[in-house]
C-alpha positions in Angstrom: 32.8 30.3 -9.1 29.1 29.8 -8.4 28.3 27.8 -5.3 26.5 24.6 -6.2 24.1 22.8 -3.9 24.4 19.0 -4.5 22.1 16.3 -3.2 24.2 13.5 -1.9 23.4 9.8 -2.5 24.6 7.1 -0.2 27.0 5.9 -3.0 28.9 9.2 -3.0 31.4 8.3 -0.4 33.7 11.2 -1.1 31.1 13.9 -0.5 29.8 12.1 2.6 33.3 11.8 4.0 33.8 15.6 3.3 30.6 16.4 5.2 31.7 14.2 8.1 35.1 16.0 8.3 33.4 19.3 8.2 31.0 18.3 10.9 33.8 17.0 13.1 35.4 20.5 13.1 32.3 21.9 14.8 31.2 19.2 17.2 31.1 21.7 20.1 28.1 23.5 18.4 26.6 20.8 16.3 26.8 17.9 18.8 28.3 14.4 18.0 27.0 12.5 15.0 28.6 9.4 13.8 29.5 8.6 10.1 26.8 6.0 9.7 24.2 8.7 10.6 25.5 10.8 7.6 25.1 7.8 5.3 21.7 7.0 6.6 20.5 10.6 6.0 22.0 10.5 2.5 20.2 7.2 1.7 17.0 8.9 2.8 17.5 12.0 0.7 18.4 14.1 3.7 22.0 15.4 2.9 22.8 18.4 0.8 26.3 19.8 0.4 27.4 23.2 -0.9 30.4 23.0 -3.3 32.5 26.1 -3.9 35.4 25.7 -6.4 35.5 21.9 -5.9 35.5 22.2 -2.1 32.6 21.3 0.3 31.8 24.6 1.9 28.9 23.5 3.9 26.1 21.0 4.3 22.6 20.5 5.6 21.5 17.2 7.3 17.8 16.8 7.7 15.1 14.2 8.2 11.7 13.7 6.6 9.5 12.1 9.4 7.0 9.7 7.9 4.1 10.7 10.2 4.8 14.5 10.4 4.4 17.1 7.7 7.6 19.0 8.4 11.3 18.8 7.6 13.5 18.2 10.7 16.8 20.0 10.3 19.5 18.3 12.3 22.7 20.1 11.1 23.3 23.3 9.2 27.0 23.7 8.9 29.2 26.2 6.9 33.0 26.1 7.0 34.4 29.3 8.8 36.4 30.2 5.7 33.3 30.2 3.5 30.9 32.2 5.8 29.5 35.4 4.5 28.9 33.9 1.0 25.2 33.0 1.6 26.0 29.3 1.8 23.5 28.6 4.6 20.7 30.5 2.8 21.3 28.4 -0.4 21.1 25.2 1.6 17.9 26.2 3.3 16.3 27.4 0.1 17.2 24.2 -1.7 15.5 22.2 1.1 12.4 24.4 0.7 12.4 23.9 -3.1 12.9 20.1 -2.8 10.3 19.7 -0.1 7.7 22.4 -0.7 4.9 19.8 -0.1 6.0 19.8 3.6 4.6 22.5 5.9 7.9 23.9 6.9 11.3 23.3 8.5 12.0 22.8 12.2 15.3 23.3 13.9 16.7 23.6 17.4 19.7 25.5 18.6 21.2 26.4 22.0 20.2 29.8 23.2 23.7 30.5 24.5 25.3 30.2 21.0 23.9 33.6 20.2 22.8 32.6 16.7 19.3 34.0 16.7 20.3 36.8 14.3 21.4 34.0 11.8 18.2 32.0 12.1 16.1 35.2 11.8 18.0 36.2 8.7 17.1 32.9 7.1 13.5 33.5 7.6 13.0 31.3 10.8 10.9 32.5 13.6 11.2 31.4 17.2 8.7 28.8 18.3 9.0 27.6 21.9 11.9 26.2 23.8 13.0 23.0 25.6 15.7 22.2 28.1 18.4 19.9 26.8 19.7 16.9 28.6 23.4 17.9 28.6 25.5 18.3 31.6 24.6 22.0 31.9 20.9 21.7 31.3 21.2 24.1 28.3 18.1 25.7 26.8 17.3 25.0 23.2 15.4 27.4 21.2 12.9 26.1 18.6 13.0 27.7 15.1 10.4 27.3 12.4 10.5 28.3 8.8 7.0 28.1 7.2 6.5 27.0 3.6 3.5 29.3 3.1 0.8 26.7 3.3 -2.5 27.7 5.0 -2.7 26.7 8.6 -5.2 23.9 8.1 -3.0 21.5 10.0 -1.8 23.9 12.8 -1.4 21.8 16.0 -2.0 18.5 14.3 1.5 17.1 15.1 2.5 15.4 18.3 6.1 15.3 19.4 5.6 12.2 21.4 8.9 10.8 22.7 10.6 7.5 22.2 11.3 6.5 25.7 14.3 4.2 26.0 16.0 2.6 29.0 19.8 2.5 29.3 22.1 0.2 31.1 24.8 1.5 33.5 27.5 1.5 30.8 25.6 3.9 28.6 24.5 6.0 31.6 28.2 6.3 32.7 29.1 7.4 29.2 26.5 10.2 29.5 26.9 11.3 33.2 30.2 10.0 34.5 33.0 12.4 35.4 35.5 10.4 33.3 33.6 8.6 30.5 35.2 5.7 28.6 37.2 6.4 25.5 34.4 4.8 23.4 31.7 7.0 25.0 31.2 9.1 21.9 28.7 6.7 20.5 26.5 7.0 23.6 27.0 10.8 23.8 25.4 11.1 20.3 22.0 10.4 22.1 22.2 14.0 23.6 22.5 15.7 20.2 20.2 18.7 20.2 18.0 17.4 17.3 17.2 14.4 19.4 16.1 16.3 22.5 12.3 16.0 22.1 12.5 12.8 20.2 14.2 10.5 22.6 13.8 10.4 26.4 15.9 8.3 28.7 14.4 6.4 31.5 16.0 5.1 34.7 15.2 1.5 35.9 15.7 0.1 39.4 18.7 -2.0 38.3 20.5 1.2 37.2 20.0 2.7 40.7 21.4 -0.6 42.1 24.5 -0.3 39.8 25.0 3.3 40.9 24.8 2.3 44.6 27.8 -0.1 43.9 30.1 2.7 42.7 33.1 2.6 45.0 34.2 6.3 44.7 32.0 8.5 46.9 32.3 11.6 44.8 31.5 9.8 41.6 28.6 7.9 43.2 27.1 11.1 44.5 27.5 12.8 41.1 25.9 10.0 39.1 23.1 9.5 41.6 22.3 13.2 41.4 22.4 13.0 37.6 19.9 10.0 37.5 17.3 12.2 39.3 16.8 14.1 36.0 15.7 11.0 34.2 12.2 9.5 34.0 12.0 7.0 36.8 10.1 3.7 35.9 9.0 1.3 38.6 7.8 -2.0 37.1 6.1 -4.6 39.3 8.9 -6.5 41.1 7.0 -9.9 41.0 6.5 -9.6 37.2 10.2 -8.6 36.8 11.4 -11.6 38.7 9.3 -14.0 36.6 10.4 -12.4 33.4 14.1 -12.6 34.5 13.6 -16.3 35.1 12.2 -16.8 31.6 15.0 -14.8 30.1 17.7 -16.8 32.0 16.3 -20.1 30.9 16.1 -19.0 27.3 19.6 -17.6 27.4 21.1 -20.9 28.8 19.2 -23.1 26.4 19.9 -21.1 23.2 22.6 -22.9 21.3 23.6 -19.9 19.2 24.9 -18.0 22.4 28.2 -19.0 24.0 30.6 -17.7 26.6 28.0 -16.2 28.9 29.0 -15.1 32.5 27.7 -16.9 35.5 24.1 -16.8 36.6 24.6 -13.9 39.1 26.3 -11.6 36.6 24.0 -12.7 33.8 20.9 -12.0 35.8 22.2 -8.5 36.6 22.3 -7.8 32.9 19.0 -9.5 32.2 17.4 -7.4 34.9 17.5 -4.4 32.5 15.7 -6.3 29.9 13.0 -7.6 32.3 12.4 -4.1 33.9 12.2 -2.5 30.5 9.6 -5.0 29.4 7.5 -4.9 32.6 7.5 -1.1 32.4 5.8 -1.3 29.1 8.8 0.0 27.2 10.4 -1.7 24.2 13.9 -0.3 23.7 17.0 -0.9 25.8 20.2 0.9 24.8 23.5 -0.7 25.6 27.1 -1.2 24.4 27.4 -4.4 26.4 28.5 -7.2 24.1 26.8 -9.8 26.3 23.5 -8.1 26.1 23.9 -7.6 22.4 24.5 -11.4 22.0 21.1 -11.9 23.8 19.2 -9.5 21.5 17.2 -12.2 19.9 16.3 -13.8 23.3 15.3 -10.4 24.6 12.9 -9.9 21.7 11.5 -13.5 21.6 10.8 -13.6 25.4 10.2 -10.0 26.5 9.5 -8.1 23.2 12.4 -5.8 24.0 14.7 -4.5 21.3 18.3 -4.4 22.6 20.2 -1.9 20.5 23.3 0.2 20.4 23.2 4.0 20.8 23.9 4.2 17.0 20.8 2.3 16.1 18.7 4.8 18.1 20.2 7.8 16.3 19.8 6.2 12.9 16.4 4.7 13.3 14.6 6.9 15.9 11.4 7.1 13.8 11.0 3.3 13.4 11.8 2.6 17.0 9.4 5.2 18.1 6.6 3.7 16.1 7.3 0.2 17.3 7.2 1.3 20.9 4.1 3.6 20.9 1.9 1.5 18.6 1.8 -2.2 18.9 -1.5 -3.4 17.3 -0.1 -7.0 16.9 -0.5 -7.2 20.7 -4.2 -6.5 20.5 -4.8 -9.3 18.0 -4.9 -12.2 20.4 -6.6 -10.4 23.3 -10.2 -10.3 24.4 -10.8 -6.5 24.8 -14.4 -5.7 25.0 -16.7 -2.7 25.7 -19.7 -2.3 27.9 -21.8 0.5 29.2 -21.0 2.1 32.5 -23.8 1.1 34.8 -25.3 3.6 37.3 -23.8 3.3 40.7 -20.4 2.0 39.5 -18.8 5.4 38.8 -16.8 5.6 42.0 -15.2 2.2 41.3 -13.6 3.7 38.1 -11.9 6.5 39.9 -8.8 4.4 40.9 -8.3 3.6 37.1 -9.1 6.8 35.4 -8.8 9.8 37.8 -5.7 11.8 36.5 -3.8 12.2 39.7 -2.6 15.7 40.4 -5.1 17.3 37.9 -8.6 16.1 38.6 -10.0 15.8 42.1 -11.5 12.3 42.5 -14.9 13.3 43.9 -15.3 15.9 41.0 -14.4 13.2 38.5 -17.0 10.8 39.9 -19.7 13.5 40.1 -19.1 14.6 36.5 -19.2 11.0 35.3 -22.6 10.6 37.2 -24.0 13.7 35.6 -23.3 12.4 32.1 -26.1 9.9 32.4 -29.1 12.0 31.4 -30.2 15.5 30.6 -30.7 17.1 27.2 -28.3 14.6 25.4 -28.1 10.9 25.1 -24.8 10.3 26.7 -23.0 7.0 25.9 -20.7 6.0 28.7 -18.4 3.3 27.3 -15.9 1.3 29.3 -13.2 -0.8 27.7 -11.8 -3.8 29.6 -8.9 -6.2 28.8 -9.1 -10.0 28.9 -8.8 -10.3 32.6 -11.6 -7.7 33.0 -9.4 -4.8 34.1 -10.8 -1.3 33.0 -8.2 0.1 30.5 -10.2 2.9 28.7 -13.2 5.1 29.3 -14.9 7.5 27.0 -18.3 9.4 27.0 -19.9 10.8 23.9 -23.0 12.3 22.5 -24.1 14.0 19.3 -25.1 17.7 19.4 -26.2 18.6 15.9 -23.2 18.2 13.6 -20.8 17.7 16.5 -19.7 14.6 18.4 -18.8 15.8 21.8 -16.5 13.8 24.1 -16.5 15.2 27.6 -14.4 12.2 29.0 -11.5 10.5 27.3 -9.3 8.5 29.7 -6.8 5.5 29.4 -5.4 3.5 32.4 -1.8 2.6 32.9 -1.4 -0.4 30.6 1.4 -1.8 28.4 -0.8 -1.1 25.4 -2.0 2.3 26.5 -0.6 4.2 23.5 -2.1 1.7 21.1 -5.5 1.8 22.8 -5.4 5.7 22.7 -4.9 5.7 19.0 -7.6 3.1 18.5 -10.1 5.1 20.5 -9.4 8.2 18.5 -10.1 6.5 15.2 -13.2 4.9 16.9 -14.5 8.4 17.8 -14.0 9.5 14.2 -15.9 6.5 12.9 -18.7 7.2 15.3 -18.9 10.8 14.2 -19.0 9.9 10.6 -21.8 7.3 11.2 -23.8 9.9 13.1 -23.4 12.5 10.3 -21.2 14.7 12.5 -18.7 17.1 10.9 -16.7 17.8 14.0 -15.3 15.7 16.9 -14.8 17.8 19.9 -13.0 16.5 23.0 -13.9 18.8 25.9 -12.3 16.7 28.7 -10.0 19.2 30.5 -7.8 16.4 31.7 -7.6 13.7 29.0 -5.1 11.0 29.5 -1.6 12.1 28.4 -1.4 9.2 26.0 -4.7 10.2 24.4 -3.7 13.9 24.2 -0.4 13.0 22.5 -2.0 10.6 20.0 -4.6 13.3 19.1 -1.9 15.4 17.7 -1.0 12.7 15.1 -4.7 12.4 14.1 -5.4 15.9 13.0 -6.8 17.2 16.3 -6.0 20.8 17.1 -6.6 23.0 20.1 -9.7 25.1 19.9 -11.9 26.8 22.6 -10.2 25.0 25.5 -10.5 21.5 23.9 -9.3 19.3 21.1 -11.1 19.3 17.8 -10.9 17.3 14.6 -12.9 18.0 11.4 -14.7 15.2 9.6 -15.0 15.7 5.8 -17.0 12.8 4.4 -16.3 13.4 0.7 -14.7 11.4 -2.0 -14.4 13.9 -4.8 -12.5 16.9 -6.2 -10.5 19.3 -4.2 -13.3 21.8 -4.5 -15.8 19.3 -3.2 -13.6 18.5 -0.3 -12.9 22.3 0.4 -16.7 23.1 0.4 -17.5 20.6 3.1 -14.4 21.5 5.0 -15.7 25.1 5.1 -19.1 23.8 6.5 -17.1 22.0 9.2 -15.1 25.1 10.1 -18.4 27.0 10.4 -19.6 24.4 12.9 -16.7 25.8 15.1 -18.1 29.4 14.8 -15.2 30.3 12.5 -14.9 31.4 8.9 -12.4 30.4 6.3 -10.6 27.2 5.5 -7.7 26.0 3.4 -8.1 26.6 -0.3 -7.6 23.3 -2.1 -6.7 23.1 -5.8 -6.8 20.3 -8.3 -3.4 18.7 -8.8 -2.4 18.8 -5.1 1.0 17.1 -4.5 0.7 13.6 -3.2 2.3 14.5 0.2 -0.1 17.4 0.7 -3.2 15.4 -0.3 -2.0 12.7 2.1 -1.9 15.2 5.0 -5.3 16.5 4.0 -6.8 13.0 3.9 -5.3 12.1 7.3 -6.3 15.4 9.0 -9.8 15.5 7.5 -10.6 11.8 7.4 -12.5 10.3 5.7 -11.9 12.8 2.9 -10.5 11.6 -0.4 -9.1 14.3 -2.8 -9.4 12.5 -6.1 -8.1 15.1 -8.5 -4.7 15.2 -6.6 -1.6 13.6 -7.7 -1.8 11.0 -5.0 -2.2 7.6 -6.8 -4.5 4.6 -6.1 -3.7 0.9 -6.3 -5.8 -2.4 -6.3 -4.2 -5.1 -4.1 -5.3 -8.7 -4.5 -5.2 -10.6 -1.2 -6.0 -14.2 -0.3 -8.9 -14.9 2.0 -6.7 -16.3 4.7 -4.8 -13.0 4.9 -7.8 -10.8 4.6 -9.3 -12.8 7.5 -6.2 -12.2 9.6 -5.9 -8.5 8.8 -9.5 -7.4 8.4 -11.6 -10.3 9.8 -13.2 -10.6 6.3 -14.2 -13.3 5.7 -15.2 -13.5 9.3 -13.3 -16.1 11.4 -14.7 -18.4 14.1 -13.3 -16.1 16.7 -14.1 -12.6 15.4 -12.5 -9.6 17.0 -14.6 -7.0 18.8 -16.3 -4.4 16.5 -15.3 -1.6 19.0 -11.6 -2.2 18.3 -12.1 -3.3 14.7 -9.0 -3.2 12.5 -5.6 -2.1 13.8 -4.8 1.5 12.8 -1.6 0.3 11.1 -0.5 -3.0 9.5 1.9 -4.4 7.1 1.2 -6.7 4.1 4.0 -8.7 2.4 4.2 -9.6 -1.3 6.8 -10.4 -3.9 9.4 -7.7 -4.5 8.4 -6.9 -8.1 7.7 -3.2 -8.5 4.3 -2.0 -9.9 4.8 1.7 -9.7 4.1 1.8 -5.9 4.7 5.2 -4.3 3.7 6.8 -1.0 1.5 8.2 0.1 -1.2 6.4 -1.9 -4.6 4.8 -1.5 -5.2 1.1 -1.6 -8.3 -0.9 -2.6 -8.3 -4.5 -1.1 -9.6 -7.2 -3.4 -10.2 -10.7 -1.9 -8.8 -12.7 -4.8 -10.1 -16.3 -4.3 -13.3 -18.2 -3.6 -16.8 -18.1 -4.8 -19.5 -15.6 -3.8 -20.8 -18.1 -1.2 -17.2 -18.1 0.2 -17.1 -14.3 0.4 -14.3 -14.1 -2.2 -13.8 -12.2 -5.4 -14.8 -8.8 -4.0 -13.4 -5.4 -3.0 -13.8 -5.2 0.7 -12.3 -1.8 1.8 -9.5 0.7 1.4 -6.5 1.9 3.3 -3.8 4.6 3.1 -0.4 3.4 2.0 2.4 4.9 4.2 5.5 3.0 3.2 6.9 0.6 0.7 10.1 -1.2 1.5 12.0 -4.0 -0.3 14.6 -5.9 1.7 15.7 -9.3 3.0 12.9 -11.2 4.8 14.5 -11.2 8.1 15.3 -7.5 8.0 11.6 -6.7 7.0 10.2 -9.0 9.7 12.5 -7.5 12.4 11.4 -4.0 11.4 7.7 -4.6 11.1 7.1 -7.5 13.6 5.2 -5.2 15.9 2.5 -4.7 13.3 1.7 -8.4 13.5 0.0 -11.2 11.6 3.0 -12.5 9.6 5.6 -14.8 11.1 9.3 -14.8 10.1 8.9 -18.1 8.1 5.9 -16.8 6.2 7.9 -13.7 5.1 10.9 -16.0 4.2 8.5 -18.1 2.1 7.5 -15.1 0.1 11.2 -14.2 -0.5 12.1 -17.8 -1.5 9.6 -17.6 -4.4 11.2 -14.4 -5.6 14.2 -14.3 -7.9 15.8 -11.5 -5.9 15.5 -13.4 -2.5 13.7 -10.3 -1.1 10.2 -9.4 -0.2 8.2 -6.2 -0.3 6.4 -4.8 2.7 3.5 -2.4 2.4 2.8 -0.5 5.5 -0.7 0.9 5.6 -3.2 2.5 8.0 -6.7 3.7 8.7 -8.5 0.8 6.9 -12.1 1.3 6.1 -14.2 -1.8 5.6 -17.0 -0.9 3.1 -20.5 -1.4 4.5 -21.2 -3.4 1.3 -18.6 -5.3 -0.5 -18.1 -4.7 -4.2 -18.3 -7.8 -6.2 -16.1 -8.7 -9.1 -18.9 -8.4 -11.5 -19.7 -4.9 -10.2 -16.1 -4.0 -10.3 -15.9 -5.0 -13.9 -19.1 -3.0 -14.7 -17.8 0.1 -13.1 -14.5 -0.1 -14.9 -16.3 -0.8 -18.3 -18.6 2.2 -17.7 -15.5 4.5 -17.3 -13.7 3.0 -20.2 -11.0 1.7 -18.0 -9.0 -1.6 -17.6 -7.3 -3.1 -14.6 -5.4 -6.3 -13.6 -6.2 -8.7 -10.8 -3.0 -10.8 -11.2 -1.0 -8.7 -8.8 -0.9 -5.2 -7.2 -1.7 -2.7 -9.9 -2.1 1.0 -10.3 -5.6 2.1 -11.1 -7.3 5.4 -12.1 -8.4 7.7 -9.3 -11.8 7.7 -11.2 -12.1 4.0 -10.7 -11.1 4.3 -7.1 -13.8 6.9 -6.5 -16.5 4.8 -8.3 -15.6 1.7 -6.2 -15.4 3.7 -3.0 -18.8 5.3 -3.6 -20.3 1.9 -4.5 -19.0 0.4 -1.2 -20.7 3.2 0.7 -23.9 3.2 -1.4 -27.0 3.0 0.9 -29.6 1.9 -1.7 
């Protein structure tokens, strides 16, 4: 019979169980993966099975990262008795057909398995290698299957790691000579597909627990293994203070019972405190006591205490929550100022990249960037207490915004600040009429360099470059300006964009070439009414009595909650924000800006709040209130990013006039889909200069 490739839904338990059973036959080569992970992939559309004469002959397990334009292939498995029938090829081809809008498929495989011929036969090409974290330090080959798109986005992606800490129990599961019988859950953290997504960090408390191992051989073995982990050394005074806060909260929380004595409890809480004070946000454990205290850990220390299974199922969400925490910026007093002459040497301690950039050379270069042919802007960002946290220097050279210095200092919000700065540089470039942002700093902060990959920057001529395509129009219009930007780099050729681009492809174009808007693509547009109190919180419009700094502006990413009723929402999409109440004197009834819609999720209020709390503004009770007014008892979360506040708001009267001139109608009662033509007209009106 003909082999059929079947997409598996999370409700198809029989097919999922068959895939699990098949995967369990080949754990030596596939790595451990628990049944919930299969179900999670199925619910996300990432499980295909090959059926031959009623029998599951093979399967493909893959992920679709939200912020990366590729398919991440985790498992490609074919039963031994069905090999030679082309099952693997059929599975891969089905992934390509179903996700052609992605740029390609990534996979990793141990070099010593000797499967390079198989990957090559499927059309994959080798692309780099990485050392695994297994006991033998195996080498994993990277494999890439291109979908044939032009290389407009080459180098735009960053494989920034989710850094997690582990307690001794999980570490012993991974590195002990005789791991516990339940260690399989922890060992799933070392599956090959997670190698460059999850990095394990070692805290001081783990080293203390290793020291207490009675068996000398085992102690030496585990101590040696710990040296391969990232070592974090949080401030001991801050850790002690955080431990006291955690202990007090644990003892006074009525929902928690049966806790051990203070000495033993503090040993466990030390892991939470050290994770928090190291600027990390995920502690992995199988300890039931720590799991009982998960809410305390989050409320007091903003640390997510999770099991290894949660990491393997939700690595993308956890990674985003850790790397990007704009909510933490909302209540701070970050401010910028110019670097004054004579103070350059004082900044060396904060921004000199140790081991890469000689201190005196750094200072001399910074001093030199204060005059000459260009008007150099030397900007310093400080936190509330006045500590320098970010430094950047820029100037405009024709149609290029040049950035010779881009540094961030060690700070719990360093990743968030790096992303804010990159968007700031793009906005500066747009305001100055530049078509290219060029970062020429040879030693940018690792946080900034990693974040640049997610923002469409690519390596060129020894630096990092991003194109600015300030066009809201057809694919041809966007392409024409894109070609001009490419010529600014001294190169010829650019991606050929056609009308009717798939939404995913248009979304990648608009992110990489921000602020481009491809209006004849399939990517939809929506109008979102929002009350003034929420627009003030999210966008500072209307302005509050305590406005945030213009330099940081709006957080790159946020979440807005509404009732669960569907209005045709899909992602990616564009959003127009309409402040729905008030009179013109109260700055209401106007379209104030636009954003990119990245995710739509309907769920119970507590589940939504737990997932998106790091994006700020809404409290748990406020999300619950929205759900209480909804017949389903659920709420909808709209996760959006890269908001542009229009230089001039578009009044309701003007909005009606634009729609009427186009022969279009729209609703202001709730979120509604609008024509891309109306989005373009409103966008152009919001940026009209005369």
